[in-house]
Backbone as ProteinMPNN parsed JSONL, in Angstrom:
{"seq_chain_A": "MKKHFDVIVIGAGSVGIPTAYFCAEQGQKVLVIDELASSGQGQNKAAIGGVRATHSDPAKIQICLQSLDIFSNWKDKTGTDIGWKGGGYSFPVYREKEEMILKSVEAITEILSSQVITLPP", "coords_chain_A": {"N_chain_A": [[-7.394, 27.046, -5.506], [-5.065, 24.711, -6.411], [-3.949, 21.649, -5.075], [-1.108, 19.604, -4.694], [-0.223, 16.256, -4.318], [2.08, 13.704, -3.594], [1.484, 11.171, -2.784], [-1.564, 9.587, -2.122], [-3.374, 8.293, 0.439], [-5.831, 5.994, 1.147], [-7.761, 5.527, 3.816], [-7.316, 5.543, 7.268], [-6.217, 3.721, 9.084], [-4.663, 0.856, 10.618], [-2.996, 0.137, 8.56], [-2.986, 2.225, 6.695], [-2.098, 4.592, 8.116], [0.622, 3.973, 9.023], [1.715, 3.615, 6.455], [1.41, 6.16, 5.311], [2.985, 7.63, 7.11], [5.627, 6.576, 6.714], [5.988, 7.164, 4.023], [5.91, 9.971, 4.123], [8.139, 10.371, 5.717], [10.091, 9.766, 3.92], [10.104, 11.995, 2.395], [7.919, 12.445, 0.766], [4.937, 14.156, -0.236], [2.031, 13.8, 1.453], [-1.386, 12.794, 1.528], [-3.98, 11.773, 3.6], [-6.999, 10.093, 3.52], [-10.032, 9.443, 5.107], [-13.119, 7.936, 6.088], [-13.956, 8.378, 8.653], [-13.817, 10.616, 11.523], [-11.291, 10.869, 12.783], [-7.983, 9.389, 12.872], [-7.403, 5.816, 13.23], [-9.872, 4.88, 14.163], [-11.416, 2.872, 13.171], [-11.918, -0.595, 12.37], [-9.741, -1.762, 13.793], [-9.694, -0.458, 16.203], [-10.826, -1.76, 18.319], [-8.971, -3.623, 18.991], [-6.53, -5.136, 21.204], [-4.231, -3.68, 21.411], [-1.674, -4.678, 21.399], [1.524, -5.87, 20.212], [2.882, -8.617, 18.745], [5.325, -11.139, 18.061], [4.885, -13.759, 17.527], [3.937, -15.877, 15.388], [2.707, -18.13, 12.853], [3.445, -17.615, 10.31], [6.241, -16.656, 8.573], [6.563, -14.116, 7.318], [4.754, -12.458, 8.696], [5.936, -12.551, 11.207], [8.353, -11.209, 10.724], [7.39, -8.628, 10.032], [6.138, -7.923, 12.437], [8.332, -7.961, 14.197], [9.745, -5.792, 13.151], [7.859, -3.823, 13.709], [7.849, -3.873, 16.521], [10.429, -2.887, 16.973], [10.19, -0.303, 15.862], [8.143, 0.859, 17.494], [9.335, 0.682, 20.049], [11.435, 2.435, 19.828], [10.271, 4.822, 19.232], [9.857, 7.258, 20.772], [12.503, 8.242, 21.094], [13.144, 8.691, 18.42], [11.135, 10.409, 17.379], [10.427, 12.175, 19.385], [7.996, 12.109, 20.539], [5.901, 10.822, 23.01], [4.373, 7.831, 22.987], [3.424, 6.204, 24.859], [4.466, 3.647, 24.948], [4.989, 0.436, 26.19], [7.112, -2.091, 26.801], [6.864, -5.64, 26.786], [5.468, -8.85, 27.085], [3.879, -11.861, 25.895], [1.467, -14.237, 26.941], [0.465, -17.484, 26.37], [-1.756, -19.565, 27.378], [-2.173, -23.104, 27.477], [-4.509, -25.647, 27.111], [-5.18, -28.049, 26.016], [-3.797, -30.944, 24.385], [-3.636, -30.805, 21.598], [-3.578, -28.037, 21.098], [-1.17, -27.471, 22.323], [0.648, -28.723, 20.591], [0.293, -27.192, 18.286], [1.201, -24.663, 19.164], [3.863, -25.319, 19.739], [4.849, -25.848, 17.184], [4.74, -23.319, 16.056], [6.486, -22.048, 17.742], [9.03, -23.013, 16.964], [9.366, -21.867, 14.392], [9.23, -19.161, 15.065], [11.451, -18.831, 16.776], [13.576, -19.259, 15.004], [13.551, -16.91, 13.584], [14.503, -15.049, 15.36], [12.947, -14.259, 17.609], [12.22, -14.359, 20.989], [11.115, -17.221, 22.684], [9.638, -18.76, 25.396], [8.942, -21.718, 26.957], [6.941, -22.878, 29.498], [6.725, -25.377, 32.013], [3.847, -27.447, 32.998]], "CA_chain_A": [[-6.02, 26.681, -5.392], [-4.83, 23.281, -6.579], [-2.938, 21.064, -4.201], [-0.444, 18.453, -5.279], [0.27, 15.252, -3.381], [2.81, 12.592, -4.218], [0.817, 9.937, -2.37], [-2.864, 9.708, -1.46], [-3.66, 7.049, 1.14], [-7.245, 5.853, 1.491], [-7.914, 4.768, 5.061], [-6.419, 5.998, 8.335], [-6.152, 2.658, 10.085], [-3.377, 0.238, 10.951], [-2.156, 0.043, 7.361], [-2.899, 3.548, 6.077], [-1.29, 5.545, 8.877], [2.057, 3.698, 8.866], [2.091, 3.854, 5.064], [1.544, 7.608, 5.166], [4.127, 8.061, 7.927], [6.894, 6.231, 6.091], [6.091, 7.943, 2.78], [6.275, 11.338, 4.517], [9.508, 10.308, 6.213], [10.947, 9.726, 2.726], [10.004, 13.271, 1.693], [6.726, 12.528, -0.085], [3.821, 14.961, 0.259], [1.024, 12.752, 1.627], [-2.743, 13.098, 1.976], [-4.694, 10.594, 4.083], [-8.45, 10.294, 3.488], [-10.77, 8.402, 5.819], [-14.523, 8.292, 6.282], [-14.17, 8.721, 10.059], [-13.305, 11.935, 11.894], [-9.879, 10.843, 13.143], [-7.321, 8.122, 12.542], [-7.454, 4.715, 14.179], [-11.208, 4.723, 14.744], [-12.131, 1.808, 12.463], [-11.976, -1.968, 12.861], [-8.68, -2.116, 14.739], [-9.833, 0.272, 17.463], [-11.211, -2.709, 19.359], [-7.852, -4.526, 19.277], [-5.982, -4.933, 22.539], [-3.123, -2.744, 21.369], [-0.392, -5.358, 21.542], [2.25, -6.319, 19.031], [3.609, -9.838, 19.094], [6.047, -11.728, 16.928], [4.679, -15.211, 17.557], [3.002, -16.255, 14.333], [3.17, -19.273, 12.068], [3.862, -17.09, 9.013], [7.49, -15.898, 8.713], [6.398, -12.716, 6.907], [4.113, -11.755, 9.817], [6.931, -12.435, 12.267], [9.279, -10.138, 10.337], [6.68, -7.347, 10.144], [5.929, -7.631, 13.858], [9.628, -7.607, 14.777], [10.009, -4.418, 12.738], [6.93, -2.974, 14.464], [8.369, -3.787, 17.887], [11.58, -1.985, 16.927], [9.688, 1.058, 15.615], [7.436, 1.358, 18.68], [10.223, 0.815, 21.202], [12.334, 3.576, 19.588], [9.455, 5.946, 18.754], [10.103, 8.502, 21.514], [13.84, 8.733, 20.747], [13.184, 9.11, 17.02], [10.205, 11.497, 17.049], [10.214, 13.075, 20.518], [6.621, 11.948, 20.99], [5.695, 9.666, 23.876], [3.13, 7.147, 22.644], [3.064, 5.34, 25.974], [4.892, 2.281, 24.674], [5.503, -0.365, 27.289], [7.539, -3.406, 26.339], [6.371, -6.729, 27.631], [5.434, -10.139, 26.435], [2.575, -12.5, 25.773], [1.316, -15.553, 27.547], [-0.538, -18.29, 25.692], [-2.037, -20.788, 28.136], [-2.592, -24.244, 26.668], [-5.34, -26.544, 27.914], [-5.318, -29.34, 25.335], [-2.588, -31.405, 23.708], [-3.673, -30.304, 20.218], [-3.119, -26.644, 21.141], [0.25, -27.506, 22.657], [1.375, -29.076, 19.374], [0.238, -26.017, 17.399], [2.111, -23.644, 19.686], [5.248, -25.784, 19.592], [5.249, -25.678, 15.787], [4.943, -21.881, 15.887], [7.684, -21.723, 18.52], [10.212, -23.305, 16.159], [9.456, -20.845, 13.342], [9.486, -17.877, 15.712], [12.829, -18.794, 17.279], [14.476, -19.143, 13.851], [13.554, -15.504, 13.162], [15.061, -14.226, 16.441], [12.029, -13.824, 18.646], [12.403, -15.246, 22.13], [9.948, -17.979, 23.135], [9.934, -19.557, 26.586], [7.862, -22.662, 27.284], [6.945, -23.22, 30.921], [6.038, -26.659, 32.277], [2.581, -27.3, 33.727]], "C_chain_A": [[-5.886, 25.159, -5.499], [-3.746, 22.834, -5.615], [-2.393, 19.819, -4.868], [0.045, 17.536, -4.167], [0.998, 14.179, -4.171], [2.103, 11.269, -3.959], [-0.509, 10.291, -1.725], [-3.188, 8.34, -0.877], [-5.135, 7.046, 1.522], [-7.328, 4.95, 2.716], [-6.865, 5.163, 6.078], [-6.36, 4.981, 9.465], [-4.75, 2.114, 10.244], [-2.476, 0.002, 9.755], [-1.937, 1.441, 6.772], [-1.993, 4.523, 6.806], [0.206, 5.226, 8.8], [2.549, 3.933, 7.432], [2.338, 5.341, 4.846], [2.775, 8.129, 5.914], [5.448, 7.798, 7.209], [7.074, 6.913, 4.735], [6.525, 9.373, 3.095], [7.719, 11.394, 5.009], [10.519, 10.292, 5.055], [10.832, 10.993, 1.88], [8.815, 13.415, 0.769], [5.681, 13.438, 0.574], [2.596, 14.041, 0.261], [-0.312, 13.337, 2.087], [-3.382, 11.79, 2.401], [-6.175, 10.94, 4.125], [-9.112, 9.129, 4.212], [-12.197, 8.874, 6.019], [-14.822, 8.736, 7.714], [-13.425, 9.998, 10.425], [-11.822, 11.961, 12.262], [-9.298, 9.46, 12.879], [-7.515, 7.08, 13.636], [-8.813, 4.461, 14.794], [-12.011, 3.586, 14.122], [-12.056, 0.463, 13.163], [-10.939, -2.291, 13.924], [-8.778, -1.386, 16.074], [-10.149, -0.673, 18.614], [-10.087, -3.686, 19.711], [-7.247, -4.189, 20.631], [-4.762, -4.02, 22.563], [-1.762, -3.386, 21.535], [0.223, -5.686, 20.204], [3.04, -7.542, 19.459], [4.264, -10.405, 17.849], [5.942, -13.243, 16.948], [3.559, -15.558, 16.593], [3.543, -17.498, 13.642], [3.699, -18.841, 10.703], [5.128, -16.248, 9.176], [7.37, -14.425, 8.324], [5.759, -11.9, 8.026], [5.097, -11.556, 10.962], [7.879, -11.284, 11.962], [8.628, -8.761, 10.484], [6.507, -6.964, 11.607], [7.236, -7.292, 14.56], [10.017, -6.178, 14.397], [9.115, -3.444, 13.5], [7.406, -2.791, 15.903], [9.555, -2.826, 17.951], [11.125, -0.533, 16.758], [9.038, 1.62, 16.875], [8.382, 1.587, 19.855], [11.196, 1.987, 21.047], [11.596, 4.852, 19.189], [9.799, 7.268, 19.439], [11.466, 9.088, 21.167], [13.879, 9.305, 19.338], [12.334, 10.35, 16.746], [10.034, 12.53, 18.155], [8.817, 12.974, 21.105], [6.49, 10.683, 21.827], [4.344, 9.036, 23.553], [2.702, 6.17, 23.739], [3.466, 3.892, 25.786], [5.459, 1.622, 25.924], [5.848, -1.739, 26.738], [7.038, -4.481, 27.294], [6.453, -8.04, 26.889], [4.015, -10.662, 26.372], [2.601, -13.84, 26.474], [0.185, -16.279, 26.831], [-0.784, -19.562, 26.502], [-2.575, -21.886, 27.214], [-3.339, -25.22, 27.571], [-5.48, -27.934, 27.299], [-4.038, -29.666, 24.565], [-2.507, -30.874, 22.273], [-3.143, -28.86, 20.162], [-1.627, -26.57, 21.46], [1.085, -27.791, 21.406], [1.401, -27.891, 18.4], [1.229, -24.954, 17.87], [3.572, -24.062, 19.56], [5.726, -25.651, 18.152], [5.517, -24.202, 15.485], [6.229, -21.453, 16.594], [8.95, -21.922, 17.695], [10.42, -22.246, 15.084], [9.858, -19.507, 13.949], [10.935, -17.773, 16.181], [13.849, -18.661, 16.146], [14.627, -17.674, 13.454], [13.882, -14.551, 14.309], [14.054, -13.652, 17.424], [12.118, -14.838, 19.784], [11.085, -15.897, 22.536], [10.388, -18.828, 24.313], [8.723, -20.428, 26.88], [8.0, -23.057, 28.746], [6.221, -24.555, 31.117], [4.738, -26.437, 33.039], [2.799, -27.241, 35.227]], "O_chain_A": [[-6.53, 24.419, -4.755], [-2.766, 23.54, -5.374], [-3.123, 19.075, -5.522], [0.651, 17.988, -3.196], [0.585, 13.799, -5.267], [2.118, 10.365, -4.795], [-0.579, 11.186, -0.883], [-3.267, 7.349, -1.603], [-5.625, 7.987, 2.147], [-7.005, 3.764, 2.654], [-5.668, 5.127, 5.794], [-6.443, 5.329, 10.643], [-3.767, 2.825, 10.032], [-1.297, -0.305, 9.928], [-0.818, 1.788, 6.396], [-1.196, 5.214, 6.171], [0.998, 6.13, 8.535], [3.671, 4.396, 7.227], [3.351, 5.733, 4.266], [3.512, 8.97, 5.401], [6.291, 8.689, 7.107], [8.202, 7.21, 4.342], [7.397, 9.925, 2.423], [8.434, 12.36, 4.743], [11.653, 10.748, 5.201], [11.389, 11.065, 0.784], [8.708, 14.412, 0.055], [5.566, 13.476, 1.799], [2.171, 13.56, -0.79], [-0.362, 14.245, 2.917], [-3.34, 10.806, 1.662], [-6.564, 11.959, 4.696], [-8.79, 7.967, 3.96], [-12.454, 10.074, 6.108], [-15.83, 9.398, 7.96], [-12.506, 10.411, 9.717], [-11.163, 12.982, 12.07], [-10.03, 8.488, 12.69], [-7.755, 7.406, 14.799], [-8.889, 3.867, 15.87], [-13.16, 3.359, 14.502], [-12.12, 0.383, 14.39], [-11.235, -3.026, 14.867], [-8.008, -1.679, 16.988], [-9.778, -0.409, 19.757], [-10.234, -4.491, 20.631], [-7.431, -3.085, 21.144], [-4.309, -3.628, 23.639], [-0.783, -2.686, 21.79], [-0.468, -5.77, 19.189], [3.787, -7.493, 20.437], [3.809, -10.176, 16.728], [6.823, -13.934, 16.435], [2.381, -15.531, 16.95], [4.701, -17.868, 13.829], [4.34, -19.634, 10.013], [5.092, -15.221, 9.854], [8.011, -13.573, 8.939], [6.175, -10.77, 8.281], [5.094, -10.511, 11.614], [8.176, -10.472, 12.839], [9.248, -7.833, 11.003], [6.707, -5.807, 11.975], [7.256, -6.423, 15.431], [10.554, -5.438, 15.221], [9.56, -2.365, 13.893], [7.37, -1.683, 16.438], [9.663, -2.037, 18.889], [11.627, 0.36, 17.441], [9.347, 2.74, 17.282], [8.247, 2.575, 20.577], [11.727, 2.478, 22.044], [12.227, 5.852, 18.846], [10.009, 8.28, 18.771], [11.585, 10.297, 20.966], [14.57, 10.292, 19.086], [12.738, 11.233, 15.99], [9.554, 13.635, 17.903], [8.49, 13.676, 22.062], [6.915, 9.606, 21.41], [3.297, 9.63, 23.81], [1.749, 5.409, 23.573], [2.875, 3.0, 26.394], [6.303, 2.19, 26.617], [4.973, -2.464, 26.265], [6.822, -4.224, 28.478], [7.406, -8.297, 26.152], [3.068, -9.975, 26.754], [3.644, -14.486, 26.578], [-0.919, -15.75, 26.702], [-0.071, -20.548, 26.316], [-3.34, -21.615, 26.289], [-2.866, -25.574, 28.652], [-5.857, -28.885, 27.984], [-3.3, -28.773, 24.151], [-1.425, -30.533, 21.796], [-2.357, -28.515, 19.28], [-0.912, -25.716, 20.935], [2.12, -27.159, 21.196], [2.423, -27.627, 17.767], [1.999, -24.414, 17.076], [4.43, -23.219, 19.298], [6.902, -25.367, 17.923], [6.435, -23.884, 14.729], [6.966, -20.6, 16.1], [9.847, -21.08, 17.728], [11.542, -21.777, 14.889], [10.719, -18.806, 13.416], [11.573, -16.736, 16.0], [14.881, -18.014, 16.321], [15.704, -17.247, 13.038], [13.567, -13.364, 14.23], [14.328, -12.612, 18.023], [12.093, -16.045, 19.547], [10.071, -15.22, 22.71], [11.394, -19.533, 24.237], [7.609, -19.926, 27.034], [9.058, -23.516, 29.175], [5.218, -24.824, 30.455], [4.536, -25.387, 33.648], [1.838, -27.119, 35.987]]}, "name": "protein", "num_of_chains": 1, "seq": "MKKHFDVIVIGAGSVGIPTAYFCAEQGQKVLVIDELASSGQGQNKAAIGGVRATHSDPAKIQICLQSLDIFSNWKDKTGTDIGWKGGGYSFPVYREKEEMILKSVEAITEILSSQVITLPP"}
């Protein structure tokens, strides 16, 4: 029996799974192929599991803001509880050079509607 797929995604990680999800949401018949037994078991498995919108690259900020919206509305949209807990990030600064880097990122991030709060020492 031959099977037909509109989209074949190679890799079931942090790029492949969302790609497959959104293709399927648009009505495409999707097949995901990965060398590992289940999704999310590759390189990103060791990540801390957070999503932040504080980057120096505007494109990354936009993607992360969209991700935050998707995750925070996941249960309402799909009925599945993924254990999402909203929160924030803290970036301690110990040297003046790091402070300058973070302040430059802060300006870009605030332009794109992500809240940044700087606390005094």
